[in-house]
N, C-alpha and C positions, 0 to 999 in steps of 0.2 A: 340325322343318326341315318345311316342307310341302312336297308335292313335285307338288302341282297347283295351277293358279291357283283361286279361290274364285269358281264363276261368281255374277254377280249375278243377284240374283231380281226380275227384269223380267217380267213379262206371261208365267211360263214359259218365259223363255229358255232354252235349253238349252247347256251347255258341247259344241260341236262336236269331230269326231275331229281335225282339222287345229288348235286350240288343244291336244287331248292330246295329240299328237304333238311339237310343240313344246315341252312344257312337259317330256315327259321327256325330251327329247331336252339339253335344257336343265338337267336334275338330274342326268343318267345318270350323269358323271364322278362323281359324290359318290356314289354308290350300287353297292352289290353286285348284280352279275347273276346269276339262280339261271335255268335251264331245265329243264323238267321236263316229261318227253311235248311235248319242242315248242314249250313255250309259255314266255314270257320273263316269268319277273317280276322287282320290281326292289324291294330294302329297303335303307334305313337298315344301314350296319356293326355300330351297337350293338347293332340289332334284334337281329340274325345270332349276334351274341355272346351277349347275352340268353339266345337261343331256344338255341345250344349248352349252354349252364351248365343251363339248364331240361332240355334233353334229357339232361345227362346224370345228372339229377337223379331223374328218370323211370325208367332205369332200375337205381334202387334196388331194397330188397323195402319190397311193401308188404302188412299186412293190411286187407284191405275187407269192408266187410259185404256181408251176403245180397243187399242190397237196393242196392246201389250203381250210381252212373249208368255205372261203365263199363265192366258187361256189357249191365244194362238198357236205357241210353239207344242202342244200337244192334240193329236187327234181324238183321243180320248182323254175327255178333259172332268170324268164324273169323280176321280177322288179331290177333286177341288171344286165343283159345279156339281150341286145337285140336280140329274137329268131333269126333274120338275122344273125347276126355274131357267132351262136353260132357253127357253127360248125368249126368257124375260130380258135376256145379255144378248141375244141375236133374233130381234123382232122381226117377224117376216121371214124371216132364215135365208134371208138376204147377202148375208156374208159381212154386215156391217154390226161393229162390235159395241156396245154401247160401255162407256167409261163405269167401273168395277169398284165397288166397297169388296175388302179385304176385310176377314177378321179371323185369328188363328188357321191362318193357312187356306182358309172356304170363302168362296164367292158368297155374299149374303147380300147382297143387294147391287142397286146401282146411282150414280150420281152424275151429278151436271150443275155447269154454273147458268143460275138465271140473270135478266136482267144487265143494266150496263152501269160503267164508270164506277161511280161512289155506290151505287144501287144492287152491285153486283151481292151476288149469293149465292150459296151452297142449294141445292134442293136434292133430297135422297130418295129414292127409291129401295125400302128392305124390303126384304123376300118374305120374311115375317119381324114383328116388331123388334125394333134394336131392343136391348138392355140400355140402363143409364150409363153405363161404363161404356159400353159400344157406340152411345149416338156424343158422350165427350170424347172419346179418342177422331171420333167423324170433326168434329168441330173444331180441334186443335190440330189434326193433319190438315185440315182444308186453310187453315188460319197461315201453316207454313208453307203452302204453295206459291209459288211466283202469280203475280198480279195477271 
């Protein structure tokens, strides 16, 4: 579904605010209205359903490599990495990030492989104790990793 009329490409002609307001008013009955910080957004209801499904998946447990963009992609990491645990992910502040355990979107520990060959195993260092559900999910995710 097109939300706004396509502007005509004539000598730099622009879409005017009045046209945008008319388009939004026309489409609004078919859209979900979302207000965040006093700003109104409109979205296709199917998009929101897909977002909800992805949001639930994002709350799962993940074992991420040390240089994953989940942390490296942002200068301010406080939304996913509590500041009191930042030094555990980058010990010595040397720029080397340890692999991380993510649960419910937050970094909750670090992990590594120990041993070799058939004796290779998972070692985790939780920031606080993992509950049983997270512990089992960490083991399940580790078993699914390539050798």
